[in-house]
N, C-alpha and C positions, 0 to 999 in steps of 0.2 A: 315151596319148591326151592331146592338148593341151586345156588348160582356158582359158576366157575368162570374164571377169566384167563384168557391168554393176554399177556401184557409185554410191552417192550419198554425197558428203561434205557436211557442214553446218558452219555457223559457230555461235557461241553465240547469235546472233540468228536462227538458223534459215534463213539464206540457204542455198540448196542448189545443188550442182554435180553433174551427172550425166555419166558417161563410161563407156567400155569399155576394158578392158585384158586382157592375157594374163599379167600378173604383179601380182596385187593387193597383195602385201606390199611390193614395190618402189614401186608407185604411191602407196600410203598413206604410205610413208616420204618420198617426194618432196613430197607435200602438207604433211606435218607439218614438214618442214625447209625449206619455201619454195624448193625447187629449181625448181618450176614457176612461172615469172614471168608469170602471167596472172591470170585471174579468181580463182583460189583464193587467191593472195597478196593481191590487192586486197581481197577480202571475208572473208578469214580462214576459209575452209572447210577445216578440219583435223580434223574428226571423222568417222570412217566410221560412218554411221548405217544403211546398207542395202547389201546386195550379193546378187547372184544368179549362180550358176555355170551355164555352158553348155559344151558340147563341140563346138559348131559355130560358127565365127566369124560366119557369116551370120546365124544366129539371135541371137547376142549383139548384133550391130549393129542388127538389126531391133528387138530389145527396147529397146535404148538410144534409138533414134529414136522408138519408140512412146511410151515414158515421157516423153521430152522434149516430145512434142506434147500431152500431157494438161495440163489446168489444174493450178495449184498445189495446190488442194484434193485432187485425186486423188492427187498425189504425196505429200502429207502423210499421207493415209490409207494409202498403200502402206507408207511408213516406219513409221507408228504401229501397223499391223497386226502387224508383227514386232518392233518396237522402240518401245513406247509412250512411253518416257522419253527418247528420242533419245540413248541412251548411246553412247559411242564403242566400237564393236565391235572395233576394232583392239587394245583393251586386254586382250581375252580370249585 
């Protein structure tokens, strides 16, 4: 069964980046090594602070769009509910 992930990367200054992928390990590697030459490179979003797994790509895309539409305060609460210290989850 295929897996899809909605994930949030953050910078040290807590700028956040939200996206969806079907390969979380590869995507985090790309963020950390600045392979992605856009928002994350510009703002230094290289810490995985939140992710959620889905088995339906449509649900994952819907969740990503929903999260993006919420105000920053809601997104921060989502992260801090599971990861109050904004630790880099990719290190585990």
